[in-house]
Residue frames relative to the residue before (quaternion, step in Angstrom):
aa qw qx qy qz dx dy dz
M 1.0000 0.0000 0.0000 0.0000 0.00 0.00 0.00
V 0.6482 0.5035 -0.3336 0.4638 3.64 0.89 -0.90
F 0.6565 0.5074 -0.3179 0.4588 3.60 0.89 -0.93
K 0.6263 0.5283 -0.3271 0.4709 3.65 1.01 -0.79
R 0.6773 0.4850 -0.3077 0.4597 3.56 0.86 -0.89
M 0.6142 0.5318 -0.3455 0.4697 3.64 1.09 -0.63
L 0.6597 0.5067 -0.2972 0.4687 3.52 1.00 -0.86
G 0.6260 0.5472 -0.3196 0.4545 3.51 1.14 -0.81
A 0.6414 0.5306 -0.3180 0.4538 3.56 0.93 -0.80
L 0.7003 0.4201 -0.2619 0.5144 3.58 1.21 -0.57
G 0.6778 -0.5206 0.2911 0.4300 3.62 1.19 0.16
V 0.6043 0.5638 -0.3633 0.4302 3.60 1.20 -0.14
G 0.8433 0.0244 -0.0587 0.5337 3.54 -0.47 1.19
A 0.4560 0.6960 -0.4418 0.3353 3.57 1.26 0.24
P 0.6492 -0.4988 0.3917 0.4199 3.58 -1.24 0.25
S 0.2952 -0.7294 0.5865 0.1919 3.55 -1.16 0.51
V 0.1301 -0.7937 0.5916 0.0556 3.56 -1.17 0.62
D 0.0184 -0.7891 0.6134 -0.0254 3.57 -1.01 0.91
T 0.1973 -0.7683 0.6007 0.0997 3.53 -0.79 1.04
V 0.1027 -0.7822 0.6145 0.0003 3.54 -0.87 1.11
L 0.2321 -0.7773 0.5739 0.1122 3.57 -0.62 1.16
A 0.4810 -0.6531 0.5035 0.2978 3.61 -0.99 0.90
N 0.7647 -0.0865 0.0716 0.6345 3.60 1.10 -0.77
P 0.2881 -0.7999 0.5023 0.1577 3.58 -0.55 1.14
R 0.5712 0.5565 -0.3703 0.4763 3.60 1.33 0.24
V 0.1019 0.7920 -0.5871 0.1329 3.58 -0.84 1.01
Q 0.3239 -0.6965 0.5927 0.2424 3.56 -1.35 0.26
P 0.6220 -0.5008 0.4080 0.4425 3.60 -1.18 0.26
G 0.7781 0.2729 -0.2359 0.5142 3.54 -0.96 0.94
G 0.5850 0.5959 -0.3727 0.4047 3.61 1.24 -0.08
T 0.4984 -0.6533 0.5023 0.2692 3.50 -1.37 -0.29
L 0.2145 -0.7255 0.6371 0.1475 3.57 -1.01 0.81
T 0.0882 -0.7787 0.6205 0.0307 3.60 -0.92 0.97
G 0.2522 0.7656 -0.5689 0.1631 3.54 -1.23 0.50
E 0.4316 -0.6678 0.5372 0.2814 3.48 -1.30 -0.47
V 0.2358 -0.6938 0.6587 0.1705 3.49 -1.27 0.65
R 0.1517 -0.8091 0.5674 0.0212 3.51 -0.53 1.30
L 0.1566 -0.8023 0.5757 0.0182 3.54 -0.70 1.22
K 0.0618 -0.7653 0.6397 0.0355 3.58 -1.05 0.76
G 0.4264 -0.7280 0.4876 0.2245 3.57 -0.68 1.18
G 0.3831 -0.7310 0.5252 0.2075 3.51 -1.18 0.69
D 0.8081 -0.3002 0.2366 0.4481 3.48 -1.14 -0.76
F 0.7808 0.1936 -0.1154 0.5827 3.56 1.25 -0.04
D 0.5933 -0.5243 0.4407 0.4230 3.54 -1.26 0.26
A 0.1486 -0.8163 0.5558 0.0516 3.62 -0.82 1.01
E 0.2958 -0.7354 0.5913 0.1487 3.51 -0.89 0.98
I 0.1447 -0.8113 0.5649 0.0421 3.53 -0.15 1.30
E 0.3347 -0.7506 0.5384 0.1861 3.59 -0.84 0.98
H 0.7595 -0.2384 0.1408 0.5886 3.58 1.05 -0.72
I 0.1941 -0.7119 0.6571 0.1543 3.51 -1.36 0.39
T 0.0031 0.8178 -0.5683 0.0905 3.59 -0.55 1.20
L 0.2095 -0.7259 0.6416 0.1328 3.48 -1.16 0.84
S 0.0547 -0.7844 0.6178 0.0131 3.54 -1.06 0.79
L 0.3650 -0.6773 0.5959 0.2302 3.51 -1.29 0.69
V 0.0370 -0.8010 0.5971 -0.0212 3.55 -0.84 0.98
A 0.0783 -0.7889 0.6088 0.0292 3.51 -1.26 0.54
Q 0.4733 -0.6517 0.5133 0.2963 3.52 -1.20 0.49
V 0.0491 -0.8437 0.5318 -0.0538 3.58 -0.52 1.20
E 0.4011 -0.6809 0.5665 0.2338 3.52 -1.12 0.76
I 0.0581 -0.8083 0.5859 0.0000 3.59 -0.75 1.04
E 0.3495 -0.7547 0.5196 0.1956 3.56 -0.74 1.06
H 0.0108 -0.7490 0.6624 -0.0111 3.61 -0.99 0.87
G 0.8195 -0.1755 0.0799 0.5397 3.54 -0.08 1.28
D 0.8047 -0.2077 0.1839 0.5248 3.54 -0.62 -1.14
R 0.7245 0.3934 -0.2543 0.5056 3.58 1.16 0.10
E 0.3007 -0.7316 0.5795 0.1963 3.54 -1.33 0.22
R 0.0687 -0.7612 0.6398 0.0807 3.52 -1.23 0.53
R 0.4361 -0.6871 0.5098 0.2791 3.55 -1.24 0.27
G 0.0273 -0.7885 0.6141 0.0203 3.49 -1.09 0.71
V 0.4165 -0.6554 0.5536 0.3010 3.62 -1.21 0.34
G 0.1247 -0.8333 0.5384 0.0138 3.53 -0.42 1.25
E 0.2517 -0.7561 0.5841 0.1542 3.59 -0.82 0.95
F 0.0435 -0.8534 0.5193 -0.0137 3.57 -0.61 1.06
Y 0.7905 0.1179 -0.1236 0.5882 3.59 1.23 0.22
R 0.0879 -0.7936 0.6012 0.0330 3.56 -1.02 0.86
Y 0.0545 -0.7707 0.6348 -0.0050 3.50 -1.13 0.83
Q 0.2570 -0.7832 0.5461 0.1498 3.60 -0.65 1.09
V 0.2826 -0.7642 0.5607 0.1473 3.58 -0.70 1.12
S 0.8145 -0.0358 0.0478 0.5771 3.56 1.02 -0.83
G 0.3612 -0.6818 0.5890 0.2404 3.53 -1.20 0.61
P 0.8095 -0.2373 0.1747 0.5077 3.59 -1.20 -0.54
T 0.1637 0.7479 -0.6262 0.1473 3.53 -0.93 0.90
V 0.3519 -0.6988 0.5817 0.2223 3.56 -1.38 0.29
L 0.1483 -0.7611 0.6268 0.0766 3.53 -0.90 1.03
R 0.3621 -0.7720 0.4871 0.1888 3.51 -0.53 1.20
K 0.6711 -0.4913 0.3784 0.4063 3.51 -1.26 0.47
G 0.8629 0.0887 -0.0976 0.4879 3.59 -0.83 1.07
E 0.4634 0.6965 -0.4389 0.3280 3.61 1.28 0.06
N 0.1931 -0.7460 0.6184 0.1542 3.56 -1.13 0.65
R 0.0229 0.8087 -0.5843 0.0637 3.59 -0.89 0.93
V 0.2011 -0.7751 0.5917 0.0936 3.55 -1.04 0.84
L 0.0868 -0.7929 0.6026 0.0247 3.57 -0.78 0.97
P 0.2566 -0.7747 0.5589 0.1472 3.64 -0.45 1.18
F 0.0471 -0.8070 0.5879 0.0292 3.60 -1.14 0.49
Q 0.1061 -0.7267 0.6701 0.1081 3.50 -1.37 0.38
M 0.0476 -0.8346 0.5472 -0.0426 3.61 -0.38 1.24
S 0.3488 -0.7290 0.5517 0.2061 3.54 -0.68 1.06
V 0.2885 -0.7362 0.5911 0.1590 3.50 -1.22 0.72
P 0.5108 -0.6666 0.4357 0.3238 3.63 -0.76 0.93
W 0.5716 -0.6032 0.4346 0.3472 3.58 -1.14 0.65
E 0.7041 0.4529 -0.2807 0.4695 3.60 1.10 -0.60
T 0.3389 0.7475 -0.5148 0.2478 3.64 1.20 0.19
P 0.4403 -0.7412 0.4354 0.2592 3.60 -0.71 1.04
I 0.5225 -0.6444 0.4804 0.2846 3.51 -1.19 0.72
T 0.1056 -0.8173 0.5644 0.0489 3.61 -0.89 0.86
E 0.7934 0.2003 -0.0941 0.5670 3.61 1.23 -0.28
V 0.0112 -0.7602 0.6495 0.0042 3.53 -1.15 0.81
D 0.8366 -0.0174 -0.0187 0.5472 3.58 -0.74 1.10
G 0.6953 -0.4991 0.2642 0.4447 3.56 0.98 0.84
Q 0.6047 0.5342 -0.3690 0.4613 3.58 1.28 0.12
H 0.4150 -0.7131 0.5134 0.2359 3.57 -0.81 1.06
L 0.3841 -0.6974 0.5551 0.2409 3.56 -1.05 0.86
T 0.4380 -0.7094 0.4876 0.2590 3.57 -0.58 1.21
G 0.7743 0.3349 -0.2777 0.4595 3.50 -0.99 1.00
M 0.6608 0.5262 -0.2865 0.4520 3.57 1.29 -0.37
A 0.1050 0.7745 -0.6183 0.0831 3.63 -0.98 0.84
V 0.0869 0.7820 -0.6016 0.1376 3.56 -0.50 1.32
G 0.1240 0.8241 -0.5446 0.0944 3.63 -0.88 0.76
V 0.4632 -0.6316 0.5482 0.2931 3.52 -1.43 0.08
R 0.1101 -0.7889 0.6026 0.0481 3.55 -0.80 1.04
T 0.2740 -0.7654 0.5647 0.1421 3.58 -0.95 0.91
E 0.1319 -0.7914 0.5965 0.0215 3.57 -0.85 1.08
L 0.0483 -0.7864 0.6156 -0.0193 3.52 -0.77 1.13
A 0.1207 -0.8141 0.5674 0.0261 3.61 -0.62 1.15
I 0.0794 0.7783 -0.6149 0.0989 3.58 -0.73 1.16
A 0.8614 -0.0573 0.0212 0.5042 3.52 -0.91 0.98
K 0.7273 -0.4601 0.2221 0.4582 3.57 0.83 1.16
A 0.6291 0.4930 -0.3602 0.4811 3.60 1.26 0.03
V 0.2079 -0.7891 0.5717 0.0851 3.63 -0.89 0.90
D 0.1085 -0.7530 0.6475 0.0457 3.54 -0.86 1.06
K 0.2450 -0.8018 0.5305 0.1254 3.60 -0.44 1.16
G 0.3685 -0.7891 0.4486 0.2008 3.58 1.21 -0.04
D 0.6979 -0.4690 0.3492 0.4135 3.52 -1.28 -0.43
L 0.4458 -0.6472 0.5457 0.2909 3.49 -1.34 0.27
D 0.1794 -0.7396 0.6396 0.1083 3.55 -1.07 0.86
P 0.3659 -0.7447 0.5132 0.2195 3.62 -0.44 1.13
I 0.0843 -0.7532 0.6467 0.0858 3.56 -1.24 0.56
A 0.3409 -0.7010 0.5893 0.2124 3.50 -1.34 0.47
V 0.1506 -0.7843 0.6000 0.0474 3.54 -0.75 1.12
M 0.1715 -0.8131 0.5547 0.0414 3.54 -0.48 1.25
P 0.5472 -0.6424 0.4010 0.3566 3.67 -0.95 0.64
L 0.5227 -0.5829 0.5252 0.3333 3.49 -1.29 0.53
P 0.6615 -0.5035 0.3498 0.4319 3.67 -1.16 0.43
S 0.6603 0.5132 -0.3135 0.4499 3.55 1.01 -0.84
Q 0.6489 0.4934 -0.3073 0.4910 3.60 1.04 -0.72
R 0.6433 0.5289 -0.3182 0.4529 3.56 1.06 -0.81
A 0.6050 0.5657 -0.3610 0.4284 3.56 1.05 -0.61
V 0.6411 0.4777 -0.3019 0.5193 3.59 1.11 -0.76
L 0.6843 0.4957 -0.3191 0.4293 3.65 0.68 -0.97
D 0.6370 0.5545 -0.3431 0.4111 3.65 0.96 -0.77
A 0.6049 0.5874 -0.3638 0.3960 3.57 1.14 -0.62
F 0.6391 0.5728 -0.3609 0.3650 3.62 0.94 -0.72
P 0.6893 0.4288 -0.3214 0.4875 3.67 0.75 -0.77
R 0.6262 0.5477 -0.3521 0.4289 3.60 1.07 -0.58
L 0.6700 0.4589 -0.2627 0.5211 3.50 1.33 -0.51
G 0.5963 -0.5986 0.3511 0.4035 3.56 1.31 -0.06
F 0.4324 0.6755 -0.4853 0.3483 3.64 1.24 0.12
A 0.2256 -0.7509 0.6073 0.1283 3.55 -1.17 0.69
F 0.4931 -0.6695 0.4715 0.2940 3.58 -0.91 0.97
K 0.2150 -0.7819 0.5759 0.1036 3.56 -0.95 0.93
G 0.6989 -0.3689 0.3004 0.5340 3.58 0.83 -1.01
A 0.2268 -0.7551 0.5948 0.1572 3.53 -1.35 -0.04
D 0.0350 0.7796 -0.6252 0.0107 3.57 -1.20 0.55
L 0.3904 -0.6721 0.5745 0.2565 3.49 -1.41 0.11
E 0.1777 -0.7807 0.5960 0.0616 3.55 -0.88 1.06
A 0.4075 -0.6864 0.5436 0.2594 3.52 -0.90 0.94
G 0.6012 0.5542 -0.4404 0.3708 3.55 -1.07 0.91
H 0.4002 -0.7052 0.5329 0.2417 3.49 -1.34 -0.05
I 0.4216 -0.7002 0.5189 0.2504 3.59 -1.02 0.77
Y 0.4778 -0.6860 0.4756 0.2736 3.57 -0.78 1.06
G 0.8403 0.2284 -0.1696 0.4615 3.56 -1.06 0.85
V 0.6631 0.4553 -0.3000 0.5128 3.57 1.31 0.10
Q 0.3790 -0.7120 0.5341 0.2533 3.57 -0.89 0.87
Q 0.0534 0.8265 -0.5434 0.1369 3.52 -0.05 1.42
M 0.3019 -0.7981 0.5039 0.1345 3.54 -0.82 1.04
L 0.7035 0.4590 -0.2429 0.4852 3.58 1.03 -0.80
P 0.5015 -0.6894 0.4261 0.3029 3.60 -1.07 0.59
F 0.7264 0.2925 -0.2311 0.5774 3.61 1.27 0.44
Y 0.1994 -0.7581 0.6015 0.1540 3.50 -1.29 0.18
Q 0.4250 -0.7008 0.5109 0.2594 3.63 -1.13 0.61
E 0.1617 -0.7377 0.6507 0.0792 3.47 -1.32 0.74
I 0.0961 -0.7725 0.6266 0.0365 3.58 -0.65 1.08
E 0.1663 -0.8547 0.4907 0.0331 3.56 -0.35 1.25
F 0.1113 -0.7901 0.6026 0.0130 3.52 -1.08 0.92
Y 0.3853 -0.6391 0.6083 0.2704 3.56 -1.22 0.53
A 0.4427 -0.6980 0.5040 0.2506 3.57 -0.99 0.90
P 0.4559 -0.6782 0.4957 0.2940 3.64 -1.06 0.64
P 0.7213 -0.4793 0.2809 0.4135 3.63 -1.24 0.37
Q 0.6184 0.5807 -0.3768 0.3720 3.66 0.99 -0.60
Y 0.6993 0.4194 -0.2592 0.5176 3.56 1.26 -0.37
A 0.3197 0.7662 -0.5055 0.2348 3.60 1.24 0.20
G 0.7791 0.2966 -0.2559 0.4894 3.50 -1.00 0.93
V 0.7072 0.3776 -0.2428 0.5463 3.60 1.27 -0.30
V 0.8099 0.0354 0.0725 0.5810 3.58 0.74 -1.19
S 0.1626 -0.7830 0.5893 0.1149 3.59 -0.92 0.82
E 0.7941 -0.0075 -0.0034 0.6077 3.61 1.05 -0.64
V 0.1792 -0.7499 0.6279 0.1058 3.57 -1.35 0.44
E 0.1542 -0.7679 0.6168 0.0782 3.54 -1.00 0.93
L 0.1661 -0.7960 0.5800 0.0481 3.61 -0.76 1.09
T 0.0315 -0.7806 0.6241 -0.0159 3.52 -1.02 0.96
F 0.1813 -0.7551 0.6233 0.0923 3.52 -1.08 0.86
V 0.0014 -0.7308 0.6813 0.0415 3.61 -0.96 0.80
T 0.0723 -0.8639 0.4951 -0.0583 3.50 -0.12 1.41
N 0.0515 -0.7597 0.6477 0.0255 3.53 -1.26 0.65
P 0.7287 -0.4320 0.2712 0.4569 3.64 -1.21 0.09
G 0.7275 0.4489 -0.2427 0.4586 3.59 1.06 -0.70
G 0.8007 -0.1623 0.1531 0.5560 3.60 1.01 -0.55
M 0.3737 -0.7216 0.5442 0.2087 3.54 -1.17 -0.59
D 0.3429 -0.6556 0.6264 0.2453 3.47 -1.35 0.42
V 0.1656 -0.7526 0.6337 0.0676 3.58 -0.86 1.02
V 0.0541 -0.8238 0.5633 -0.0339 3.52 -0.44 1.28
L 0.0775 -0.8057 0.5870 0.0175 3.55 -0.79 1.04
E 0.0763 -0.7545 0.6504 0.0428 3.54 -1.07 0.82
V 0.0861 -0.7973 0.5933 0.0691 3.59 -0.79 0.89
D 0.2827 -0.6982 0.6308 0.1860 3.46 -1.23 0.65
G 0.0579 -0.8265 0.5597 -0.0144 3.61 -0.39 1.22
R 0.4831 -0.6737 0.4728 0.2986 3.58 -0.91 0.88
R 0.7561 0.3396 -0.1995 0.5227 3.58 1.06 -0.69
L 0.7334 0.4675 -0.2327 0.4353 3.58 1.08 -0.68
G 0.4229 -0.6085 0.5338 0.4073 3.50 1.08 -0.68
D 0.6793 -0.4321 0.3434 0.4835 3.59 -0.95 -0.78
A 0.0462 -0.7882 0.6128 0.0327 3.58 -1.09 0.65
I 0.2160 -0.8057 0.5466 0.0733 3.59 -1.04 0.78
G 0.0099 -0.7919 0.6105 0.0103 3.52 -1.06 0.76
R 0.1032 -0.7996 0.5879 0.0662 3.58 -1.13 0.49
F 0.1385 -0.7744 0.6171 0.0202 3.48 -1.02 0.95
T 0.0890 -0.7907 0.6036 0.0499 3.62 -0.63 1.03
V 0.0874 0.8180 -0.5438 0.1659 3.52 -0.62 1.21
S 0.4621 -0.6341 0.5307 0.3205 3.63 -1.10 0.53
H 0.6600 -0.5061 0.3732 0.4110 3.55 -1.25 0.28
D 0.6606 0.5032 -0.2990 0.4701 3.60 1.04 -0.86
E 0.6490 0.5143 -0.3141 0.4644 3.54 1.01 -0.87
A 0.6117 0.5627 -0.3484 0.4333 3.62 1.02 -0.74
L 0.6668 0.5087 -0.2895 0.4613 3.57 1.05 -0.76
R 0.7080 0.4478 -0.2391 0.4911 3.57 1.19 -0.58
T 0.5952 0.6002 -0.3481 0.4054 3.57 1.28 -0.32
D 0.3755 -0.6803 0.5837 0.2355 3.60 -1.10 0.83
W 0.1798 -0.8376 0.5100 0.0774 3.54 0.10 1.31
V 0.5726 0.5694 -0.3881 0.4442 3.59 1.12 -0.51
A 0.6859 0.4734 -0.2803 0.4763 3.56 0.87 -0.93
E 0.6654 0.5288 -0.3006 0.4327 3.58 0.90 -0.96
I 0.6936 0.4612 -0.2687 0.4838 3.60 0.84 -1.03
D 0.6528 0.5066 -0.3170 0.4655 3.57 0.93 -0.79
R 0.6492 0.5104 -0.3235 0.4620 3.60 0.98 -0.83
W 0.6568 0.5271 -0.3105 0.4408 3.56 1.00 -0.91
V 0.6721 0.4825 -0.3079 0.4698 3.57 0.92 -0.93
A 0.6362 0.5387 -0.3291 0.4436 3.56 1.00 -0.85
S 0.6395 0.5471 -0.3223 0.4334 3.54 1.05 -0.78
L 0.5839 0.5687 -0.3674 0.4479 3.56 1.18 -0.50
G 0.6676 0.4872 -0.2860 0.4850 3.60 1.03 -0.80
Q 0.6537 0.5327 -0.3043 0.4431 3.58 1.12 -0.76
Y 0.8103 0.3198 -0.1226 0.4755 3.50 0.83 -1.07
G 0.3334 -0.7439 0.5074 0.2794 3.51 1.22 -0.58
A 0.6328 -0.5277 0.3813 0.4192 3.60 -1.23 -0.07
P 0.5260 -0.6184 0.4656 0.3523 3.59 -1.08 0.64
A 0.6588 -0.5071 0.3798 0.4056 3.50 -1.29 0.41
P 0.6533 -0.5353 0.3527 0.4028 3.54 -1.13 0.64
G 0.7969 0.2679 -0.2054 0.5009 3.57 -0.82 0.98
Y 0.6350 0.5272 -0.3347 0.4547 3.61 1.22 -0.27
G 0.7380 0.3454 -0.2842 0.5053 3.50 -0.86 0.99
A 0.2415 -0.7761 0.5649 0.1424 3.57 -0.80 1.02
Y 0.4250 -0.7186 0.4873 0.2560 3.54 -0.60 1.12
G 0.8429 0.1423 -0.1190 0.5050 3.52 -0.96 0.98
D 0.3922 0.7147 -0.5098 0.2747 3.66 1.12 0.18
P 0.3708 -0.7780 0.4466 0.2404 3.64 -0.40 1.14
H 0.7043 0.4438 -0.2851 0.4752 3.60 1.14 -0.30
G 0.4913 -0.6941 0.4142 0.3244 3.56 1.17 0.08
Y 0.4881 0.6537 -0.4289 0.3878 3.55 1.08 0.77
G 0.3790 -0.7158 0.5494 0.2052 3.49 -1.20 0.75
P 0.7844 -0.2942 0.2144 0.5021 3.60 -1.20 -0.33
Y 0.8611 0.1830 -0.1484 0.4505 3.54 -1.24 0.64
G 0.6793 -0.5357 0.2921 0.4077 3.55 1.16 0.55
H 0.5129 0.6535 -0.4354 0.3468 3.57 1.23 -0.07
P 0.5085 -0.6445 0.4532 0.3473 3.65 -0.87 0.88
D 0.3858 -0.6957 0.5646 0.2202 3.50 -1.17 0.78
P 0.3539 -0.7733 0.4781 0.2194 3.62 -0.43 1.15
H 0.6731 0.4798 -0.3204 0.4627 3.61 1.20 -0.06
A 0.5245 0.5639 -0.4152 0.4843 3.59 1.35 0.40
Y 0.0804 0.8196 -0.5571 0.1069 3.49 -0.49 1.19
G 0.3352 -0.7367 0.5545 0.1935 3.55 -1.07 0.74
P 0.7701 -0.3192 0.2241 0.5047 3.62 -1.20 -0.26
H 0.8338 0.2114 -0.1842 0.4756 3.54 -1.26 0.65
G 0.6433 -0.5912 0.3196 0.3667 3.61 1.17 0.56
H 0.5197 0.6345 -0.4361 0.3702 3.63 1.19 0.10
P 0.5037 -0.6338 0.4859 0.3294 3.58 -1.04 0.84
Y 0.5497 -0.6099 0.4602 0.3376 3.48 -1.26 0.50
P 0.4103 -0.6538 0.5659 0.2900 3.57 -1.08 0.63
P 0.6562 -0.5022 0.3523 0.4393 3.65 -1.14 0.31
H 0.8751 0.0910 -0.0808 0.4684 3.53 -1.14 0.87
H 0.1506 0.7796 -0.5772 0.1906 3.55 1.03 0.88
S 0.1222 0.8265 -0.5432 0.0830 3.56 -0.71 0.92
S 0.7375 0.3487 -0.2556 0.5188 3.66 1.14 0.16
G 0.7578 0.3336 -0.2731 0.4898 3.53 -1.22 0.59
P 0.6442 -0.5368 0.3780 0.3924 3.52 -1.29 0.25
G 0.2649 0.7675 -0.5594 0.1672 3.55 -1.06 0.62
W 0.5098 -0.6415 0.4699 0.3283 3.55 -1.12 0.65
G 0.3421 -0.7012 0.5905 0.2062 3.52 -1.09 0.79
T 0.8142 -0.2530 0.1540 0.4993 3.55 -1.17 -0.45
V 0.1065 -0.7003 0.6996 0.0943 3.47 -1.31 0.74
A 0.1332 0.8255 -0.5233 0.1642 3.57 -0.24 1.23
A 0.5145 -0.6217 0.4851 0.3368 3.55 -1.17 0.57
A 0.1628 -0.8103 0.5560 0.0877 3.56 -0.81 0.90
G 0.4369 -0.7212 0.4418 0.3063 3.54 1.30 0.07
A 0.7957 -0.3000 0.2146 0.4804 3.52 -1.27 -0.44
A 0.6295 0.5727 -0.3585 0.3836 3.60 1.04 -0.57
G 0.2920 -0.7983 0.4883 0.1977 3.65 1.21 -0.36
L 0.8265 -0.2216 0.1712 0.4883 3.53 -1.23 -0.52
I 0.6675 0.5186 -0.3347 0.4165 3.53 0.84 -0.92
G 0.7087 0.4528 -0.2563 0.4765 3.59 0.93 -0.95
G 0.7549 0.4356 -0.2293 0.4333 3.52 0.96 -0.85
M 0.8211 0.2895 -0.1155 0.4782 3.61 0.97 -0.75
I 0.5911 0.5560 -0.3965 0.4292 3.59 1.19 -0.24
A 0.4094 -0.7158 0.5204 0.2216 3.52 -0.92 1.01
G 0.8230 -0.1585 0.0541 0.5428 3.52 0.19 1.24
E 0.5924 -0.5596 0.4302 0.3883 3.55 -1.27 0.11
V 0.4656 -0.6159 0.5427 0.3307 3.52 -1.26 0.45
V 0.3371 -0.7866 0.4733 0.2087 3.59 -0.26 1.22
E 0.6723 -0.5639 0.3226 0.3548 3.53 -1.09 0.81
E 0.6545 0.5213 -0.3222 0.4428 3.56 0.94 -0.93
I 0.6694 0.5040 -0.3108 0.4486 3.58 0.82 -0.86
V 0.6325 0.5458 -0.3180 0.4482 3.53 1.00 -0.95
E 0.6940 0.4840 -0.2868 0.4493 3.55 0.82 -0.95
E 0.6296 0.5349 -0.3372 0.4513 3.59 1.11 -0.58
I 0.7360 0.4358 -0.2234 0.4674 3.55 1.03 -0.89
F 0.8115 0.2467 -0.0961 0.5209 3.55 0.89 -0.90
E 0.3166 -0.7181 0.5943 0.1758 3.48 -1.25 0.72
D 0.4230 -0.7142 0.5013 0.2443 3.53 -0.80 0.99
D 0.1627 -0.8097 0.5560 0.0937 3.59 -0.71 0.94
G 0.5704 -0.6437 0.3792 0.3413 3.54 1.22 0.25
G 0.5714 -0.6373 0.3522 0.3786 3.50 1.29 0.18
D 0.6335 0.5543 -0.3366 0.4221 3.60 1.24 0.10
G 0.6518 -0.5511 0.3089 0.4195 3.53 1.24 0.32
G 0.3442 -0.7741 0.4857 0.2156 3.61 1.21 -0.07
D 0.8484 -0.1338 0.1277 0.4960 3.53 -0.97 -0.98
W 0.5793 0.6128 -0.3821 0.3780 3.54 1.24 -0.33
């Protein structure tokens, strides 16, 4: 019996587990439902826990290079300690909440190139953990996010790709250890000012921060942030707001080196001086300590470092990265 249990822990004659999602499509803040189906093996198995986790493929910076890792960003326990009898079949239903910051992977049925998010099933028996297979899921934008996304093709922007960057955005209340960048090529009307735009959503139940980073041939990089409720996002003319913001970059140029506080929610530069590149709706500068309603936050030059150098609160230290992410050797791992 002891020998059989040892073999079981290594996968020989052990129970099998299969997770079946009722619908693999979900929105941030939504719920995934389904069943975990267990089939008993050649012996009675003392299961320590059955856990589902949400994982995503993340870009991790290591000095001057990047590598990909599979990052786990949410865990849901389906079952605690239990005994699965030899040959027994058991079905465990579940309802798993999806974090509001879960990255978008699909728009209008089209997969966003570079994105991979899925559900991983973890079965723990006799101190051995089998993480099993990954079940891909499709994460569709919320209506508020969709309102912003729709503005880009209407302005002539072309989708380039998307990825997840390990780290936190300065000045934004962010829960997950990474953020998504959705990248667009700029249209001809912005030639000479902007070449590419990267869009990031940091979403919560009440609203979201819309963060834009532009790569400008003449300006270097510039960053803007728009804090808005979900209802306000649906009422905002994003075509006009984004166009006005990009146009302001060409009108004012980049601030002098060191001027402007990256991610400053009030649009202020060093020593409390207003940042002339921080503009709210309709092109009006922010009043001091603006904190309610929709409005653009800081638009500042980030130089060659871009969003990571300008808005990330320090580097993601190696030890933390290794605890959160699993190196997949750059080949996509289980994806």
